[in-house]
C-alpha positions in Angstrom: 0.1 0.3 0.0 3.2 2.2 0.8 5.3 3.6 -1.9 8.1 1.1 -2.8 11.6 1.9 -1.2 14.7 1.6 -3.5 16.3 -2.0 -3.5 19.9 0.1 -4.0 19.2 2.3 -0.9 17.8 -0.6 1.2 20.8 -2.8 0.3 23.2 -0.2 1.4 21.8 0.9 4.7 21.6 -3.0 5.2 24.7 -3.7 4.5 26.3 -0.7 6.6 24.4 -1.6 9.4 25.4 -5.5 9.3 29.1 -4.8 9.0 28.8 -2.4 11.9 27.0 -5.0 14.2 28.5 -8.1 12.8 32.0 -7.0 12.4 34.1 -9.9 11.8 31.5 -12.5 12.7 29.0 -13.4 15.5 31.3 -14.7 17.6 28.9 -16.7 19.9 26.2 -17.6 17.4 29.5 -19.3 15.2 30.7 -20.9 18.7 27.4 -22.4 20.0 25.1 -22.9 17.1 25.6 -25.7 14.5 25.8 -24.5 10.8 22.9 -26.8 9.6 20.6 -26.0 12.3 17.1 -24.2 11.1 14.9 -22.6 13.3 11.2 -21.0 13.3 10.8 -17.2 15.2 8.3 -14.9 16.0 8.2 -11.2 16.4 5.8 -9.9 19.0 4.8 -6.3 19.5 4.7 -5.2 23.0 2.2 -2.4 22.7 -0.6 -1.4 20.1 0.4 0.6 17.2 0.9 0.7 13.3 3.5 -1.7 11.3 6.2 -0.1 9.1 9.7 -1.6 8.3 9.0 -4.8 6.7 11.4 -4.2 3.8 13.9 -3.7 5.6 13.6 -6.8 8.0 13.2 -8.6 4.8 16.7 -7.1 3.4 18.7 -7.8 7.0 17.6 -11.9 6.8 17.7 -12.2 3.6 21.1 -10.9 3.2 22.1 -13.5 6.0 19.8 -16.5 4.5 18.8 -16.3 0.8 16.2 -19.0 1.6 14.6 -17.2 5.1 10.9 -17.4 4.8 9.2 -14.4 6.1 5.1 -14.0 6.6 2.9 -11.8 8.5 1.5 -8.1 8.4 1.9 -5.8 6.0 3.4 -2.0 6.6 0.6 0.0 7.4 -1.4 -2.2 9.4 -2.9 -1.9 13.0 -1.2 -4.4 15.6 -2.1 -5.1 19.1 -0.4 -5.5 21.9 0.9 -9.4 22.3 0.2 -9.3 18.5 2.5 -11.6 16.6 3.8 -9.2 13.7 6.0 -11.4 11.5 6.8 -15.3 11.2 10.5 -16.3 10.2 12.2 -19.7 9.0 15.6 -20.3 8.0 19.2 -20.7 9.3 19.4 -20.6 12.9 22.7 -18.5 12.4 21.2 -15.9 10.2 18.4 -15.2 12.7 20.6 -14.8 15.6 23.0 -12.9 13.9 20.3 -10.7 12.4 18.1 -10.0 14.7 19.4 -6.7 16.6 20.1 -5.0 13.7 16.8 -5.9 12.1 14.9 -5.0 15.3 16.9 -1.7 15.9 15.2 -1.1 12.2 11.5 -2.0 12.8 11.6 -0.7 16.4 12.4 2.7 15.2 9.9 2.8 12.1 7.3 1.2 14.1 7.5 3.8 16.3 7.4 6.9 14.0 4.6 5.4 12.0 2.8 4.7 15.2 3.6 8.6 16.1 2.5 9.4 13.0 -0.9 7.5 13.0 -1.9 9.5 16.3 -1.0 12.9 15.0 -3.0 12.1 12.1 -6.4 10.9 14.3 -5.9 13.9 16.0 -6.8 16.3 12.9 -9.3 13.8 11.5 -11.8 15.7 9.4 -10.0 19.0 9.5 -8.7 19.1 6.2 -5.1 19.4 7.3 -2.3 17.0 6.6 0.5 16.1 8.9 3.5 16.2 7.3 7.3 15.2 8.8 10.5 17.6 8.1 13.9 17.4 7.7 14.7 16.5 11.2 15.9 12.8 10.7 18.6 10.7 11.1 21.6 11.5 8.7 21.4 8.8 6.1 18.1 7.2 7.2 16.0 10.0 6.2 14.4 7.7 3.4 13.6 5.2 5.6 12.0 7.7 8.4 10.1 9.2 5.6 8.8 6.2 4.1 7.3 5.4 8.1 5.7 8.8 8.2 3.8 7.4 5.1 2.9 4.1 6.9 1.6 6.1 9.4 -0.8 8.1 6.9 1.4 11.2 6.8 2.9 13.0 4.2 6.4 14.1 3.3 7.9 17.4 3.2 10.7 18.0 0.7 13.2 14.9 0.6 16.1 17.4 0.6 17.2 20.6 -0.2 17.1 20.5 -3.7 13.2 19.2 -3.8 11.9 22.9 -3.3 13.2 26.2 -2.5 12.2 27.0 1.3 12.7 30.7 2.2 13.8 31.2 5.9 14.5 33.8 8.2 18.4 33.3 7.7 17.8 33.6 4.0 16.1 36.6 4.2 18.7 38.2 6.6 21.3 37.2 4.2 19.5 38.7 1.0 18.9 41.9 3.3 15.0 41.6 2.6 11.9 39.1 2.6 11.0 40.8 -0.9 14.6 40.2 -2.2 14.9 37.0 -1.1 11.5 35.5 -2.6 12.1 37.6 -6.0 15.6 35.3 -6.2 14.0 32.2 -4.9 11.5 32.7 -7.8 13.9 33.6 -10.5 15.8 30.2 -9.6 13.0 28.1 -9.2 12.7 26.2 -12.7 9.5 24.6 -11.7 10.0 24.1 -8.4 7.7 25.1 -5.4 9.0 28.0 -3.6 7.9 28.2 0.3 8.5 31.4 2.6 8.5 31.5 6.1 7.0 34.2 7.5 6.8 36.0 11.2 4.0 38.3 11.2 0.9 39.8 9.0 2.7 42.3 6.9 5.4 39.8 5.7 2.3 37.6 4.8 0.7 40.4 2.6 4.1 40.5 1.0 4.2 36.6 0.2 0.8 37.1 -1.0 1.5 39.6 -3.3 4.7 38.1 -4.9 2.9 34.3 -5.9 4.6 32.1 -4.0 3.2 28.6 -3.7 3.1 28.1 0.3 3.9 29.8 3.2 5.1 28.8 6.4 3.7 30.1 9.7 5.8 29.2 12.2 5.1 29.4 16.0 2.1 31.2 15.3 -0.7 30.9 17.6 -4.2 29.7 16.4 -6.1 33.3 16.7 -2.9 34.0 14.4 -3.4 31.4 12.1 -7.0 32.0 11.7 -6.1 35.8 11.0 -3.6 34.4 8.0 -6.3 31.9 6.7 -8.9 35.2 6.4 -6.3 37.2 4.6 -5.5 34.8 2.3 -9.3 34.4 1.6 -9.8 32.3 -1.2 -7.0 32.3 -3.7 -5.5 28.7 -4.8 -2.3 29.9 -3.5 -0.6 30.1 -1.2 -0.8 26.9 0.5 -0.7 27.5 4.4 1.5 25.4 6.4 1.8 25.4 10.5 4.7 24.3 12.3 6.3 25.3 15.7 6.2 23.0 19.1 3.1 21.0 17.4 2.0 18.3 20.2 -0.8 15.8 20.2 -2.2 18.2 22.9 -2.2 21.2 20.7 -2.5 20.6 17.1 -5.9 20.0 16.5 -6.1 23.8 17.7 -3.8 24.6 14.8 -5.5 22.8 12.3 -7.6 25.7 11.7 -9.9 25.8 8.4 -8.2 26.6 5.4 -4.7 25.3 6.6 -3.3 22.7 4.5 -0.1 21.1 6.2 0.9 21.1 9.6 4.6 19.9 10.0 5.6 18.1 13.0 9.4 17.4 13.5 8.3 15.4 16.5 7.7 12.6 14.1 10.9 11.6 13.3 13.1 13.6 15.9 11.5 12.2 19.1 9.5 8.9 18.1 9.8 6.4 21.1 11.0 3.2 19.6 8.4 0.3 19.4 8.7 -2.3 21.7 9.3 -5.3 19.7 10.7 -9.3 20.8 12.1 -12.0 18.6 11.3 -15.2 20.1 12.9 -18.4 18.8 10.6 -21.4 18.7 12.8 -24.6 18.5 15.7 -25.9 16.1 15.0 -28.2 13.4 
């Protein structure tokens, strides 16, 4: 149901993670588990939430054992506490060696998907989308943004070249908001241009210049309503609200007419989702 992950990116990140964790070899497993032994294992959720990361889990175990069989839930599925998320069958050495790397990935991604789903639920019916930011773990952004999609959220720009987002530091360096936005529009070449505005007068300038999106960072709900009224029935700019949005306050900021609520916490503060892998005997 979710857009596919690039297999080359997956292979690269999984290979790096296994190299980091395994080193020259899983000394304990190699010493205690016969080469020919196979086993079955189950990965169990210890809390309720949303599944994310199955493609990564599969890559980890298939990298170690190309014959490994994996069945179970799909990304985006809801899971209850104590439910079996995935079942695995394959080389006992491979399952034991890959356990920690696989769980590290999916606990992180399920945690992001679960938190995203809670934010999405908090603004249900408002017409506003929950989006992520670039506050992600270096080199893991493509996975973390994938997990946001699994939780029902939307992705903001993947990288700095995806769109032009003029923020306060750009404005300071350009000399004025008007100068910065004009320069961004001239360089856009078909890409969207968004500008961060600090008050209503800057919003007026953004409306005059015809940007695609306006970022209202740390605006109160009352000020957001004023911004919606000022924009009126124009098709653009779309309005994005950000800044310390929490599950307790996000719905207050989902004012009718706001298109996006960007939440850095989805990726920088999502708690790990508790999962355990349990083997079920040797064969």
